[in-house]
PAMARKE-915861 format. One record per residue (C-alpha): residue in one letter; x, y, z. Coordinates in steps of 0.25 Angstrom, whole numbers, plus 5000, padded with zeros to 4 digits. Layout:
# residues N
(r A, (X, Y, Z))
...
# end
This chain:
# residues 219
(r M, (5000, 5000, 5000))
(r R, (5004, 5014, 4997))
(r L, (5001, 5027, 5005))
(r G, (5000, 5041, 5001))
(r P, (4992, 5054, 5003))
(r W, (4978, 5054, 4997))
(r R, (4976, 5064, 4986))
(r G, (4987, 5073, 4992))
(r R, (4981, 5074, 5006))
(r D, (4990, 5073, 5018))
(r D, (4978, 5067, 5027))
(r V, (4973, 5056, 5018))
(r A, (4981, 5044, 5014))
(r H, (4980, 5035, 5002))
(r L, (4983, 5021, 5004))
(r M, (4985, 5014, 4991))
(r V, (4985, 4998, 4990))
(r G, (4993, 4992, 4980))
(r A, (4988, 4983, 4968))
(r L, (4995, 4970, 4972))
(r Q, (4996, 4969, 4987))
(r P, (4983, 4969, 4995))
(r P, (4984, 4977, 5008))
(r T, (4984, 4970, 5022))
(r S, (4978, 4975, 5035))
(r E, (4992, 4977, 5040))
(r N, (4996, 4985, 5028))
(r V, (4983, 4994, 5030))
(r A, (4986, 4996, 5045))
(r R, (5000, 5000, 5043))
(r C, (4996, 5010, 5032))
(r L, (4986, 5016, 5041))
(r G, (4996, 5018, 5052))
(r L, (5006, 5024, 5043))
(r L, (4996, 5034, 5038))
(r R, (4992, 5038, 5052))
(r R, (5007, 5041, 5055))
(r K, (5008, 5049, 5042))
(r G, (4996, 5058, 5047))
(r Y, (4985, 5054, 5037))
(r R, (4971, 5055, 5042))
(r S, (4964, 5046, 5032))
(r V, (4967, 5036, 5021))
(r V, (4961, 5031, 5008))
(r T, (4965, 5019, 5000))
(r S, (4967, 5016, 4985))
(r A, (4956, 5007, 4979))
(r L, (4954, 4994, 4986))
(r G, (4948, 4981, 4982))
(r P, (4940, 4972, 4992))
(r A, (4951, 4964, 4997))
(r E, (4961, 4976, 4998))
(r S, (4951, 4984, 5006))
(r L, (4949, 4974, 5017))
(r P, (4961, 4978, 5025))
(r F, (4957, 4993, 5024))
(r V, (4943, 4989, 5029))
(r D, (4949, 4982, 5041))
(r A, (4957, 4995, 5043))
(r G, (4945, 5004, 5044))
(r F, (4944, 5009, 5030))
(r S, (4931, 5012, 5023))
(r V, (4927, 5013, 5008))
(r R, (4929, 5028, 5002))
(r E, (4926, 5025, 4987))
(r R, (4922, 5012, 4979))
(r L, (4927, 5009, 4966))
(r R, (4923, 5000, 4954))
(r L, (4934, 4991, 4949))
(r L, (4935, 4986, 4935))
(r S, (4943, 4976, 4928))
(r H, (4948, 4974, 4913))
(r D, (4954, 4961, 4907))
(r L, (4962, 4969, 4897))
(r D, (4957, 4961, 4885))
(r S, (4948, 4971, 4878))
(r I, (4954, 4985, 4879))
(r P, (4949, 4997, 4871))
(r S, (4957, 5005, 4861))
(r V, (4965, 5017, 4865))
(r R, (4960, 5029, 4857))
(r H, (4967, 5040, 4865))
(r E, (4982, 5039, 4867))
(r S, (4989, 5041, 4880))
(r R, (5003, 5044, 4885))
(r R, (5011, 5041, 4897))
(r G, (5008, 5050, 4909))
(r R, (5019, 5059, 4913))
(r V, (5023, 5066, 4926))
(r A, (5020, 5079, 4919))
(r D, (5005, 5075, 4917))
(r Q, (5003, 5074, 4932))
(r A, (4996, 5087, 4935))
(r A, (4987, 5086, 4922))
(r V, (4984, 5071, 4925))
(r L, (4980, 5074, 4940))
(r A, (4971, 5086, 4935))
(r L, (4964, 5076, 4925))
(r D, (4963, 5066, 4937))
(r H, (4956, 5076, 4946))
(r R, (4946, 5080, 4935))
(r S, (4943, 5065, 4932))
(r F, (4940, 5060, 4947))
(r R, (4933, 5065, 4959))
(r L, (4941, 5070, 4971))
(r F, (4943, 5057, 4978))
(r W, (4949, 5050, 4966))
(r Q, (4958, 5061, 4961))
(r F, (4973, 5059, 4960))
(r D, (4984, 5068, 4965))
(r E, (4999, 5066, 4963))
(r D, (4999, 5055, 4974))
(r G, (4987, 5048, 4968))
(r M, (4993, 5048, 4954))
(r G, (5006, 5043, 4959))
(r S, (4999, 5031, 4967))
(r A, (4992, 5027, 4954))
(r L, (5005, 5027, 4946))
(r G, (5012, 5019, 4956))
(r A, (5001, 5009, 4960))
(r T, (5006, 4998, 4951))
(r A, (5020, 4994, 4946))
(r A, (5016, 4996, 4931))
(r V, (5008, 5009, 4928))
(r R, (5004, 5016, 4915))
(r Y, (5001, 5031, 4916))
(r R, (4994, 5037, 4903))
(r V, (4989, 5050, 4900))
(r V, (4979, 5055, 4888))
(r T, (4982, 5069, 4884))
(r V, (4975, 5079, 4874))
(r D, (4977, 5094, 4871))
(r G, (4992, 5095, 4873))
(r N, (4995, 5084, 4882))
(r Q, (4984, 5087, 4892))
(r P, (4980, 5074, 4900))
(r V, (4966, 5070, 4898))
(r A, (4966, 5056, 4904))
(r Y, (4976, 5047, 4911))
(r A, (4977, 5033, 4916))
(r I, (4986, 5026, 4926))
(r T, (4987, 5010, 4924))
(r G, (4994, 5001, 4933))
(r R, (4998, 4986, 4932))
(r A, (5001, 4977, 4944))
(r S, (5006, 4963, 4940))
(r R, (4995, 4959, 4930))
(r Q, (4984, 4968, 4935))
(r G, (4981, 4982, 4928))
(r Y, (4975, 4994, 4935))
(r L, (4969, 5007, 4929))
(r Q, (4974, 5016, 4940))
(r R, (4968, 5029, 4935))
(r I, (4960, 5033, 4923))
(r A, (4956, 5048, 4921))
(r V, (4951, 5055, 4909))
(r D, (4948, 5070, 4910))
(r P, (4933, 5073, 4911))
(r G, (4934, 5082, 4899))
(r H, (4940, 5071, 4890))
(r Q, (4931, 5059, 4895))
(r G, (4922, 5052, 4884))
(r L, (4933, 5053, 4873))
(r G, (4938, 5039, 4875))
(r I, (4951, 5043, 4883))
(r G, (4947, 5035, 4895))
(r R, (4945, 5023, 4887))
(r S, (4958, 5025, 4880))
(r I, (4966, 5027, 4892))
(r V, (4960, 5014, 4899))
(r A, (4963, 5006, 4886))
(r D, (4977, 5011, 4887))
(r A, (4978, 5006, 4901))
(r L, (4972, 4993, 4898))
(r R, (4981, 4990, 4886))
(r W, (4994, 4994, 4894))
(r L, (4989, 4984, 4905))
(r R, (4987, 4973, 4895))
(r R, (5001, 4975, 4888))
(r H, (5007, 4973, 4902))
(r R, (5000, 4960, 4904))
(r A, (4990, 4964, 4914))
(r T, (4978, 4955, 4916))
(r G, (4968, 4965, 4919))
(r A, (4965, 4979, 4923))
(r L, (4957, 4985, 4935))
(r V, (4951, 4999, 4936))
(r N, (4943, 5006, 4947))
(r T, (4933, 5018, 4946))
(r Q, (4924, 5025, 4956))
(r C, (4910, 5019, 4957))
(r D, (4904, 5032, 4952))
(r N, (4913, 5034, 4940))
(r A, (4904, 5029, 4929))
(r P, (4912, 5035, 4917))
(r A, (4925, 5027, 4922))
(r L, (4917, 5015, 4924))
(r A, (4911, 5016, 4910))
(r L, (4925, 5018, 4904))
(r Y, (4931, 5006, 4910))
(r Q, (4920, 4997, 4907))
(r S, (4921, 5002, 4892))
(r C, (4935, 4998, 4892))
(r G, (4932, 4984, 4896))
(r F, (4933, 4985, 4912))
(r S, (4923, 4977, 4920))
(r E, (4919, 4981, 4934))
(r L, (4923, 4971, 4945))
(r P, (4912, 4967, 4955))
(r T, (4921, 4972, 4967))
(r G, (4926, 4987, 4967))
(r L, (4937, 4994, 4975))
(r C, (4936, 5004, 4986))
(r V, (4944, 5016, 4992))
(r M, (4945, 5015, 5007))
(r G, (4949, 5025, 5017))
(r R, (4949, 5028, 5032))
(r S, (4953, 5039, 5042))
(r L, (4966, 5037, 5050))
# end
C-alpha cells in the first residue's frame, strides 16, 4: 500500500492499494498508526474490490463512493480514428485542467493523483489527444500488472465529447494491452456516470456483477 495526501490536502490522506498484493488487517492497522503520527485527521482509500475491502471494514472504514466495474477480453477492439501522442511533463497543467473539467470535485486529479495513477503499475501508457496547436482535449493512462490490464484514467474535455475521441483513446489503450499479451482489461466508473458507461459498453466492455467502493474514516 502507498500513502500520500488526498488532493493536496494536509489533513486528509490517500491510502492506495496495489494491484497485485491484497492488504491485511495488520497492514491497515500499521498505516493508520503512521497516518495519525503524521497528523492526518481522516483517510480515504483507492477503489477496492469486495475482498480487498474486508480489512478496512474491520478497521472501521465505511463506504464513501460506489463504482461500477467493467471488463474487456481484448478480442474485438474498435478502430482508432483520432491519433494520440505520448503524454509529456509539459502537458501536466493543461491535462489537469482538462481533468477538472471532466470530473466532479471528489474525483478530480491533482499532481499527486496523477503521479499515483502513472505509478500504480509496472508498465504504463500515457497518451494525449490534441487539437488546435497541441492543446490536449483528451488523455488516457493505461496500466498493466502481469497479464491484467487497467484503464486507470480516461478523460475527454466536455467541449469535445461526442466526436469519437473517447472511443479512439479507449481503443488505443486496449490495443496496447493486447500487444503486450494482457489477457483482459478492467475499468471502473462512477455509478451515475451514464456517458462513460455507454462509452465503455460501446467499446466492448461488459459490466461485472460486483463493483468497487472507495472507503474512508476519521483518524
